[in-house]
LUMLO-746316 format. One record per residue (C-alpha): residue in three letters; x negated, y negated, z. Coordinates in steps of 0.2 Angstrom, whole numbers, plus 2048, in hexadecimal, padded with zeros to 3 digits. Each point is the difference from the previous one (the first is absolute). Example, Ala and Ser with C-alpha at 12.3 -4.5 7.8 and 13.67 -1.06 7.14 Angstrom:
<nodes>
ala7C2816827ser7FA7EF7FD
</nodes>
This chain:
<nodes>
metCF4992362lys7F27F37FEile7F08087FBlys7F07F8807thr7F47FA7F3pro7EE806803glu7F27F47FFpro7ED8027FCphe7F480080Fthr7EF7FB805phe7F9807810glu7F07F7803ala7F280880Agly7ED8027FBlys7F77FA7F1arg8038107F7ala8118017F7val80B80D7F9leu80D7FD7F2leu80F80C803leu80B8037F1his811808801gly80880B7F3phe80D7FF7F2thr8117FB808gly7F77FE811his7FA7F1809ser7F57FA80Eala80880A80Easp7F98107F8val7EF7FA805arg8037F580Fmet7FC80D80Eleu7F08047F7gly7FC7ED7FFarg8037FE813phe7F5810803leu7F27F97F6gln8027EE807lys7FD808812lys7F08087F9gly7FA7EF7FAtyr8057FF7EEthr80A7F27F9cys80F8077F5his80A7F87F3ala80F8087F7pro80A7F77F2ile8118057F9tyr8018017EEarg80D7F67F6gly811808801his7FC80C80Fgly8087FF811ala8107FA7F6pro80F8087F7pro7FB80C7F3glu8077F47F2glu7F27F4805leu7F280D7FFile8048047EElys7FE7EE7FBtyr7ED803802asp7F380D7FAthr7EE805804asp7F97F07F7asn8087F680Dtrp7FC80B80Etrp7ED8017FBglu8007ED800asp807801812val7F280C805gln7F37F57F9gln8087F1809ala800809810leu7ED8047FEhis7FD7ED7FChis80A7FC810leu7F480980Aarg7F17F87F8ile8087EF802leu802803813gly7ED8037FFtyr7FF813800asp7F28077F4glu7FF812806ile8118087FBala8058127FEval8118067F9ala80C80E806gly80F8037F5leu80F80B801ser8078087F0leu8017F27F3gly7F67F680Cgly7F280D7FFval8007FF7EDmet7FE7ED802gly7F280380Cleu7F780B7F4lys8027F37F3leu7F87F380Cala7F280C803tyr7FA8007EEser8047ED7FDglu7FC7F7810pro7F180180Cile80880980Fmet7F880A80Egly80B8107FFval8108067FBala80C80D808pro80E8057F4met80E809809cys80C80C7F6ala7FC7F67F0pro8078077F0met7F58037F1phe80C8097F5phe8107F87FBasp81080A7FEasn80E7F37FDthr80E80C803ser7FB809810gln7F47F480Aleu8017EE803ser8117FD7F7lys80780D80Cgly7F97F680Ephe8087F07F9gln8118087FEgln800806812phe7FA7EF806ala80E7F87F7lys80D80B807glu7FA7FE812tyr7FF7ED7FElys8127FF7FAgln80580B80Eleu7F87F480Cglu80B7F27F7glu80F80B805lys8068027EFasp80C80F7FCser7FA8107F8asp8087FC7EFgln7F97EF7FFile7EF806805lys80080E7F3asp8057F37F2glu7F37F3805val7F280D802arg8048077EEgln7FF7EE7F9leu7EF7FD809met7F98107F9glu8067FA7EEasn7F87EF803ser7EF806807thr7F98077F0his7F37F27FEthr7FA801812phe7FD8137FFglu7F77FE7EFlys7F57F3807leu7FD80B810gly7FB80F7F5glu7F47F57F6phe7F87F980File7FD811809thr7FA8077F0asp7F47F27FDval7F9802812his7FF8137FDasp7F57FD7F1his7F47F4809ile7FD80A811asp7EF8057FAglu7FB7ED801ile801800813tyr7F07FF80Athr8087FA810pro80180B80Fthr81080A7FFphe80B80980Dval80E8097F7val80F80480Bgln80E80C7FBala810807809gly8028137FFlys8137FE7FFasp8007F17F4glu8118017F8met7FD7F17F4ile7F08037F6asn7F680E7F8pro7F380380Fglu7F38067F3ser7FE7ED7FEala7F5800810asn7F480D7F9tyr7FF7F77EFile7FB7EF809his7F380980Basp7F98097F2gln7FF7F27F3val7FA7F180Bglu7ED7FE7FDthr7FB7FB811asp7F680C80Bglu8097F980Flys8108097FEgln80B80B80Bile8128077FFlys80B80680Etrp8118087FFtyr80D7FE80Eglu80A8107FEasp80F7FA80Bser8037EF7F8thr80C7FA7F3his7FD7F37F2val8017F080Bile7F280780Athr7FD7F080Aleu810803809ser800813800asn7FC80D80Dglu7ED7FF800lys7FF7ED7FFglu7F67FE810gln7F280B7F9leu8017F87EFtyr7FD7EF808glu7F180680Aasp7F98087F0ile8027F07F6tyr7F77F780Egln7F280C800phe7FF7FE7EDleu7FF7ED802glu7F380280Eser7F580B7F4leu7FF7F27F3asp7F17F57FDtrp8087EF803thr7F27F67F8tyr7FE7FC7EE
</nodes>
């Protein structure tokens, strides 16, 4: 079976722009419906795909958070090159962590981290998600179960560096959260199967801005942008964007 390669997108609308950031092992499709929703509300939306993502898992582990952080910075630069000066960020999972780093290192209008991990547990969190992603990808390639098991085992053995860098990146952002003065909307799924949901409370409590809010979506899972309460989430993010002071 041929697997369609996802692509970045830019949905142009008004002069206000939103950078949409996907999670680890994900790609632009995870935020595409949110992008279309916001475009209809007058917001230009751009979503990159980090290097190695939207591709076989063997490609993903050739890269790490240094590369992906560069990709996020380039995506922000892309919007600025297009002429957008007023930019907010909404990020899912690792994309939320990237968005928080942008919030204390770049002049952005607001940040909405969604199910963003702040505590790294290499054995039971993102590595578990990567293992499941690799297995499902190889099933789509229609490989037999023994081959899949062997290839996934090799992938886990070869992914140590990627996960070490992931842990370092998450920990670094965790330690700088109190440098965020940007308006912040913290989003967390009640049925998050991937990360420690206490991350949401940590972000909300530690950011320095007075313009902060947190909302739990009790019937949603980790990829909240595609989960049961996605329509409410889209509306809430739109209302958050509308609440921002879009002038410097």
